C-alpha positions as CSV (number, residue, x, y, z in Angstrom):
1,M,-13.3,21.1,-4.7
2,K,-13.7,20.5,-0.9
3,L,-10.7,19.3,1.1
4,E,-12.4,15.9,1.7
5,Q,-12.9,15.4,-2.1
6,L,-9.3,16.4,-2.7
7,V,-7.8,13.9,-0.2
8,E,-10.1,11.2,-1.5
9,A,-9.1,11.9,-5.1
10,M,-5.4,11.9,-4.3
11,D,-5.6,8.8,-2.1
12,A,-7.6,7.0,-4.8
13,Q,-4.7,7.4,-7.2
14,I,-2.3,6.1,-4.6
15,L,-4.5,3.1,-4.0
16,N,-4.4,2.4,-7.7
17,G,-0.6,2.4,-7.6
18,N,-0.1,5.8,-9.3
19,I,1.9,7.3,-6.4
20,V,4.1,9.5,-8.6
21,G,1.1,10.7,-10.6
22,A,-0.9,11.5,-7.5
23,F,2.0,13.7,-6.2
24,E,2.5,15.4,-9.5
25,T,-1.2,16.2,-9.8
26,F,-1.9,17.4,-6.2
27,A,1.3,18.9,-5.0
28,A,2.1,22.6,-5.3
29,D,5.4,23.4,-7.2
30,T,6.9,24.6,-3.8
31,C,5.7,21.6,-1.8
32,T,8.1,20.4,0.8
33,T,8.3,16.9,2.1
34,K,10.0,15.4,5.2
35,S,10.1,12.3,7.3
36,N,13.0,13.5,9.5
37,P,15.4,16.5,9.6
38,Q,17.8,14.7,7.2
39,D,15.1,13.5,4.8
40,L,13.8,16.7,3.1
41,T,12.8,17.9,-0.3
42,H,12.0,21.5,-1.0
43,T,10.1,21.4,-4.3
44,K,7.7,19.1,-6.2
45,E,10.4,18.5,-8.8
46,Q,12.9,17.2,-6.2
47,K,10.3,14.8,-4.7
48,V,9.2,13.5,-8.1
49,Q,12.8,12.6,-8.8
50,V,13.1,10.8,-5.5
51,L,9.8,8.9,-6.2
52,R,10.9,7.9,-9.7
53,W,14.3,6.7,-8.4
54,F,12.5,4.7,-5.7
55,F,9.9,3.1,-8.1
56,D,12.6,2.3,-10.7
57,N,14.0,-0.1,-8.0
58,I,10.6,-1.7,-7.3
59,A,9.6,-4.9,-9.1
60,S,6.0,-5.1,-7.8
61,I,3.4,-3.3,-5.8
62,N,1.8,-6.2,-3.8
63,R,-0.7,-4.2,-1.7
64,I,-1.7,-0.7,-0.8
65,E,-4.3,-0.1,1.9
66,R,-5.6,3.1,3.5
67,P,-7.4,2.0,6.7
68,A,-8.1,5.5,8.0
69,V,-8.2,9.2,7.1
70,Q,-8.7,12.3,9.2
71,L,-9.3,15.9,8.4
72,N,-8.5,18.8,10.7
73,G,-8.8,22.3,9.2
74,N,-6.4,22.5,6.2
75,V,-4.5,19.4,7.4
76,T,-5.3,15.8,6.4
77,D,-3.9,12.5,7.7
78,S,-4.1,9.4,5.6
79,Q,-2.9,6.1,7.2
80,F,-1.4,3.7,4.6
81,V,0.2,0.3,4.4
82,F,2.5,-0.1,1.4
83,D,3.7,-3.6,0.5
84,F,6.4,-3.6,-2.3
85,T,8.9,-6.1,-3.6
86,N,12.2,-4.6,-4.8
87,R,14.2,-5.8,-7.8
88,Q,16.4,-7.9,-5.6
89,G,13.3,-9.8,-4.4
90,Q,13.2,-8.3,-0.9
91,P,9.9,-7.3,0.6
92,L,9.5,-3.7,1.7
93,V,6.5,-2.9,3.9
94,Y,5.8,0.6,5.1
95,R,3.2,1.5,7.7
96,E,2.8,5.3,7.9
97,V,0.6,8.3,8.2
98,I,1.0,10.8,5.5
99,R,0.2,14.2,6.9
100,R,-0.6,16.9,4.3
101,T,-1.1,20.6,4.6
102,W,-3.3,22.0,1.8
103,A,-3.6,25.6,0.4
104,D,-5.6,26.6,-2.6
105,G,-6.4,23.0,-3.5
106,K,-2.8,21.9,-3.5
107,V,-0.5,20.1,-1.1
108,V,2.1,22.5,0.2
109,E,3.7,20.2,2.8
110,E,3.7,16.4,3.1
111,Q,5.1,14.7,6.2
112,Y,5.7,10.9,6.5
113,L,5.0,9.6,10.0
114,I,6.6,6.2,9.9
115,D,5.0,3.4,12.1
116,Q,2.2,5.8,13.1
117,T,-1.5,5.0,13.1
118,L,-4.6,7.1,13.5
119,G,-6.9,6.8,16.5
120,T,-10.4,5.4,16.4
121,T,-12.0,8.7,15.3
122,T,-11.3,8.0,11.6
123,N,-13.4,8.5,8.5
124,T,-14.8,5.1,7.5
125,A,-15.1,6.2,3.9
126,A,-11.5,5.0,3.4
127,K,-11.0,3.1,0.2
128,K,-9.3,-0.3,0.1
129,P,-8.3,-2.1,-3.1
130,S,-10.2,-5.3,-3.9
131,K,-8.4,-8.6,-3.5
132,K,-7.7,-8.6,-7.3
133,E,-6.2,-5.1,-7.2
134,A,-4.2,-5.9,-4.0
135,V,-2.2,-8.7,-5.6
136,K,-1.7,-7.5,-9.1
137,D,1.8,-6.4,-10.2
138,V,1.4,-2.7,-10.8
139,Q,4.1,-0.3,-12.0
140,P,3.1,3.3,-11.5
141,A,2.5,5.0,-14.8
142,A,4.8,7.8,-14.0
143,A,7.6,5.6,-12.6
144,Q,10.2,5.9,-15.3
145,P,13.9,5.5,-15.0
146,A,15.6,8.6,-13.7
147,A,19.0,9.5,-12.3
148,A,19.3,8.3,-8.8
149,A,18.5,11.0,-6.3
150,A,19.2,11.3,-2.6
151,K,16.9,9.1,-0.6
152,T,14.0,10.8,1.1
153,G,10.4,10.1,2.1
154,A,9.4,6.5,2.8
155,T,12.6,4.8,1.7
156,K,13.4,3.0,4.9
157,P,11.3,-0.2,5.4
158,A,9.4,0.0,8.6
159,K,8.8,-3.7,9.1
160,T,8.9,-6.7,6.8
161,A,6.2,-9.2,7.0
162,A,7.4,-11.8,4.5
163,P,10.6,-13.8,4.0
164,K,13.4,-12.5,1.9
165,A,12.3,-14.4,-1.2
166,A,9.5,-12.8,-3.2
167,A,6.2,-14.5,-2.4
168,P,4.5,-16.1,-5.4
169,K,1.5,-14.3,-6.8
170,A,-2.0,-15.6,-5.8
171,T,-3.1,-18.6,-7.8
172,A,-6.5,-20.1,-8.4
173,P,-7.8,-21.8,-5.3
174,K,-7.2,-25.5,-5.0
175,A,-10.2,-27.7,-5.8
176,A,-11.8,-29.1,-2.7
177,A,-11.4,-32.9,-2.2
178,P,-14.7,-34.7,-3.1
179,K,-16.8,-35.6,-0.1
180,A,-17.6,-39.2,0.6
181,A,-21.2,-40.2,0.0
182,K,-23.0,-40.6,3.3
183,T,-24.6,-44.1,2.8
184,P,-24.7,-46.7,5.5
185,A,-22.2,-49.6,5.1
186,A,-23.7,-52.9,4.1
187,K,-24.2,-55.3,7.0
188,S,-22.2,-58.5,7.0
189,D,-23.8,-61.8,7.4
190,K,-21.0,-62.9,9.7
191,P,-21.6,-62.6,13.4
192,K,-19.4,-60.2,15.4
193,T,-16.8,-62.0,17.4
194,G,-15.6,-59.1,19.6
195,K,-12.1,-59.4,18.1
196,K,-10.6,-56.7,15.9
């Protein structure tokens, strides 16, 4: 599989809310991850434990978008917006670029560049969830309770865009008010007096 196909397949799983499964499928056993020098994992197993711990504390995935992707040799950059609500009802919104280094069809290093965006030279084939997918409450299939692990990766909210209380799910649109018929008003037989 070509690198472009690999990144598209991995990102498609992420866009569908299967973040843990995507990492389990595409990461090498010795994959390292980092967002800063204190936020490191050294194996796929360590990162999966962190992801499971994180998603065990997430009540809903409100929206996942990938507005841009870039390929450069064996390195790919995928720009994401993740909008979650935790079990305490607090919104968690992450804006980041996930930089992946690939070898033999597997991710060998993943770096999380918080609050970063890609330039205008992006691949426009990026997939976005439909409105229906963007608001549905999705729990990743692989997100099962696990022992709490040390926080790593994207566990710090970059920015919050909603108030502390969880926003209600989308509802059916309100019916539009009926429009008044456009018929001329009947003329009165009384002469106008100029007074109102």
